[in-house]
C-alpha positions as CSV (number, residue, x, y, z in Angstrom):
1,K,0.0,0.0,0.0
2,E,1.3,3.4,-0.9
3,F,0.4,6.5,1.1
4,Q,0.7,10.1,0.1
5,I,0.1,13.2,2.2
6,G,-2.6,15.3,0.5
7,E,-1.8,18.5,2.4
8,D,0.2,19.6,5.4
9,L,-2.0,21.1,8.1
10,S,0.5,21.1,11.0
11,L,-0.3,23.3,13.9
12,P,2.2,26.1,14.5
13,T,2.2,28.5,17.5
14,I,-0.3,31.2,16.7
15,Q,-1.0,34.6,18.2
16,L,-4.1,35.1,20.3
17,G,-4.6,38.9,20.3
18,Q,-1.7,41.0,21.4
19,V,0.2,38.7,23.7
20,G,-1.6,35.4,24.0
21,T,-0.3,32.3,22.3
22,L,-1.6,28.8,21.6
23,T,0.6,25.7,21.0
24,C,-0.8,22.3,20.4
25,S,0.9,18.9,19.9
26,Q,-1.2,17.0,17.4
27,P,-1.8,13.4,18.6
28,C,-0.2,10.8,16.2
29,F,-2.3,8.2,14.3
30,T,-1.0,4.8,13.4
31,F,-2.4,3.1,10.2
32,N,-1.0,0.0,8.6
33,G,2.1,0.2,10.7
34,Q,2.9,3.8,9.8
35,E,2.6,6.8,12.1
36,Y,1.0,10.1,11.0
37,C,1.3,13.1,13.3
38,Q,-0.3,15.9,11.2
39,P,-3.9,16.5,10.3
40,G,-4.7,16.2,6.6
41,T,-6.0,13.9,3.9
42,Y,-4.1,10.7,3.1
43,S,-4.6,8.3,0.2
44,F,-3.6,4.7,-0.6
45,T,-4.2,2.3,-3.4
46,E,-5.9,-1.0,-2.7
47,N,-6.8,-3.4,-5.5
48,C,-6.3,-0.7,-8.1
49,E,-8.7,1.5,-6.2
50,I,-7.6,4.8,-4.6
51,K,-8.9,5.2,-1.1
52,E,-8.6,8.1,1.3
53,F,-8.7,8.7,5.1
54,Q,-8.4,11.9,7.1
55,I,-6.8,12.9,10.3
56,G,-8.9,15.7,11.8
57,D,-7.6,18.9,13.3
58,L,-7.8,19.5,17.1
59,P,-10.8,21.5,18.2
60,A,-10.2,25.3,18.4
61,V,-9.4,26.5,21.9
62,W,-8.8,30.0,23.3
63,L,-7.8,31.8,26.5
64,E,-8.6,35.5,27.2
65,L,-7.7,37.7,30.2
66,G,-9.4,40.8,28.9
67,E,-8.2,44.4,28.6
68,D,-5.4,45.9,30.6
69,Q,-6.6,47.4,33.9
70,T,-5.8,50.7,35.7
71,I,-6.1,51.0,39.5
72,T,-5.3,53.6,42.1
73,A,-2.5,52.7,44.5
74,G,-3.8,50.5,47.3
75,E,-6.8,49.2,45.3
76,F,-7.4,45.6,44.2
77,A,-7.8,44.3,40.7
78,E,-9.9,41.3,39.7
79,L,-8.3,39.1,37.0
80,K,-10.9,36.8,35.4
81,A,-9.8,34.3,32.7
82,Q,-12.2,33.0,30.1
83,T,-11.5,29.9,28.1
84,N,-13.3,27.0,26.3
85,A,-10.5,24.6,27.1
86,Q,-10.6,21.9,29.8
87,P,-7.5,22.7,31.8
88,V,-5.5,20.1,33.7
89,V,-2.7,22.6,34.6
90,I,-3.2,26.3,35.6
91,S,-0.2,28.5,36.3
92,W,-0.1,32.3,37.1
93,Q,3.0,34.3,37.2
94,N,4.1,37.9,37.4
95,S,7.4,39.8,37.2
96,T,8.6,38.2,40.5
97,G,7.9,34.6,39.4
98,V,5.3,31.9,39.7
99,M,2.3,32.7,41.9
100,P,0.5,30.2,44.2
101,E,-2.9,30.8,42.7
102,N,-4.4,28.0,40.7
103,S,-7.8,29.2,39.7
104,F,-9.1,31.2,36.8
105,D,-10.2,34.2,38.9
106,I,-7.7,35.9,41.2
107,T,-7.4,39.2,43.1
108,V,-4.2,41.1,43.1
109,Q,-2.9,44.3,44.7
110,P,0.2,45.4,42.9
111,L,2.2,48.4,44.1
112,E,3.6,49.2,40.7
113,N,2.8,48.5,37.0
114,T,2.7,44.6,36.8
115,L,2.3,42.2,33.9
116,Y,0.3,39.0,34.9
117,S,0.5,35.9,32.8
118,L,-1.7,32.8,32.8
119,K,-0.6,29.5,31.3
120,I,-2.9,26.5,31.0
121,Q,-2.6,23.0,29.5
122,D,-5.8,21.3,28.4
123,T,-6.7,17.6,28.1
124,N,-5.4,17.5,24.5
125,G,-2.0,18.7,25.5
126,C,-2.6,22.2,24.1
127,L,-0.7,25.0,25.9
128,L,-2.5,28.3,26.1
129,E,-1.1,31.6,27.4
130,D,-2.4,35.2,27.8
131,S,-1.2,38.2,29.7
132,V,-2.7,41.4,31.1
133,W,-1.2,44.6,32.5
134,V,-2.4,46.1,35.8
135,L,-1.3,49.7,35.8
136,V,-1.0,51.5,39.1
137,K,-1.5,55.3,39.4
138,K,-1.0,57.5,42.4
139,A,-4.1,58.8,44.2
140,D,-4.9,62.4,43.7
141,G,-5.5,64.5,46.8
142,A,-4.6,61.5,49.0
143,W,-3.2,63.6,51.9
144,Y,-4.1,66.9,53.6
145,V,-2.9,69.1,56.5
146,P,-4.7,71.7,58.6
147,N,-3.6,75.3,57.8
148,V,-4.6,76.5,61.2
149,I,-4.3,75.0,64.7
150,R,-5.4,76.2,68.1
151,P,-3.2,74.6,70.7
152,A,-4.8,73.2,73.9
153,S,-8.2,73.0,72.2
154,S,-10.3,70.0,73.0
155,D,-10.6,68.8,69.4
156,L,-8.3,67.8,66.6
157,N,-7.6,71.4,65.8
158,G,-5.2,71.5,68.7
159,W,-2.6,69.4,66.8
160,F,-0.7,69.6,63.5
161,T,0.0,66.4,61.5
162,L,-0.6,64.9,58.1
163,F,-3.9,63.1,57.4
164,A,-3.8,60.6,54.5
165,S,-5.6,57.8,52.8
166,P,-4.2,54.4,54.1
167,N,-4.2,53.3,50.4
168,Y,-1.6,56.0,49.6
169,V,0.6,56.9,52.6
170,A,2.2,54.2,54.6
171,E,4.3,56.3,57.0
172,I,5.5,59.9,57.7
173,Q,9.2,59.4,57.5
174,Q,10.0,62.9,58.7
175,L,8.1,66.0,59.8
176,E,9.8,69.3,60.6
177,I,8.4,72.6,61.6
178,F,10.3,75.9,61.6
179,D,9.6,79.4,62.8
180,R,9.8,82.5,60.6
181,W,13.6,82.8,61.3
182,G,14.3,79.2,60.2
183,N,14.7,77.8,63.7
184,L,13.5,74.2,64.1
185,V,10.7,74.0,66.7
186,F,9.5,70.5,66.2
187,A,10.8,67.3,64.5
188,R,9.6,63.7,64.5
189,K,10.5,60.6,62.4
190,N,8.8,57.4,61.3
191,F,5.3,57.7,62.6
192,P,1.9,56.9,61.0
193,P,-0.4,59.5,59.4
194,N,-3.8,60.2,61.0
195,A,-2.3,60.2,64.5
196,P,-2.8,63.8,65.8
197,E,-1.3,63.1,69.2
198,M,2.0,62.2,67.5
199,G,2.1,65.5,65.6
200,W,2.9,69.0,66.8
201,D,0.9,70.6,69.6
202,G,2.2,74.2,69.1
203,T,4.9,74.1,71.7
204,Q,8.7,74.1,71.8
205,S,10.4,72.2,74.6
206,G,7.1,72.1,76.5
207,K,6.5,75.9,76.2
208,M,3.5,77.3,74.3
209,L,4.6,79.4,71.4
210,D,3.1,82.8,70.5
211,P,0.6,83.0,67.6
212,A,2.5,83.1,64.3
213,V,2.9,81.4,60.9
214,F,5.2,78.4,60.9
215,V,6.7,76.6,57.9
216,W,6.5,72.8,57.8
217,H,8.3,70.1,55.7
218,A,7.5,66.4,55.5
219,V,8.7,63.3,53.8
220,L,6.0,60.7,53.1
221,V,6.6,57.0,52.4
222,L,4.0,55.8,49.9
223,N,2.5,52.4,49.7
224,D,4.5,51.6,46.6
225,G,7.8,52.2,48.5
226,S,8.6,55.6,46.9
227,T,8.8,58.8,48.9
228,E,7.2,62.2,48.4
229,Q,8.4,65.5,49.9
230,V,5.7,68.0,50.7
231,R,5.8,71.4,52.4
232,G,3.6,74.3,53.4
233,D,2.7,76.6,56.3
234,V,0.4,76.5,59.3
235,T,-0.9,79.3,61.5
236,V,-1.0,79.0,65.2
237,L,-3.9,80.8,67.0
238,R,-4.8,81.2,70.6
C-alpha cells in the first residue's frame, strides 16, 4: 500500500490577540504500521482503487484575560480568565515569578505596574497563554494638613499632623516645623499618618509658642515604597 500526504496542516504556534499564544501537539495516528502526526488527507491504493482517510484537526481552543486594567495605589484588581478549554494545569506568574494561585479568577494588589500571565494546559496537550497589565496610578489629593491649629483646644484642631488615605501613605518618614527665622521648633521621624497626638501641639520644649505662621516640611513614604516631599505653612492661634 502506498500512502501520500494530501496536504500539510501542522499546527504552529499562533497569536491570540496581542500577547496570547496557543501551542498544540497533534496526537499521532497509526495506520497499517505507519505513524501520522499531522492533520490532513491521506490516500492509498488497494486493489487498483484509490482510497482516502483523514486525520482531523484538534478543536479550536482559546484563552482570554481581557483588557489591561488601571487602579489607584492601594486598590485591588480582579483578574478573570475565560476559556473554552478543559485545563489540567493552571499557572499564574508575574514579574517576580510563579504565583501560588491555581484558579481562573484571582485578586491582586500590585504596588507598581505589573504584567500578569496565565498558562494552562488542556486535556489534549494544548498549551495556552495570555497576559494582562495592571497599571497603578498614584491617588490624587490623598493627603491633607490643617492650615490653622489652636493649641490646647479639645478637638483635633489642637494638633498639626498629616492626614492621608491608608491606600496611599504608609508612613510619615519625617516632619519638621520651623519658625519665621528658620529655627527648628519640632521634629519627628517614622510615625503613622492620621495620628494627631504624634504631631505638633504648638509648643517648643514644652512651652506654648506665641501665635504666628510656621513653615513645615515632611517626607512621606507611599505604599509603593517611593517617597514624596511636601511642604507648606500653618498658622498657630490662641
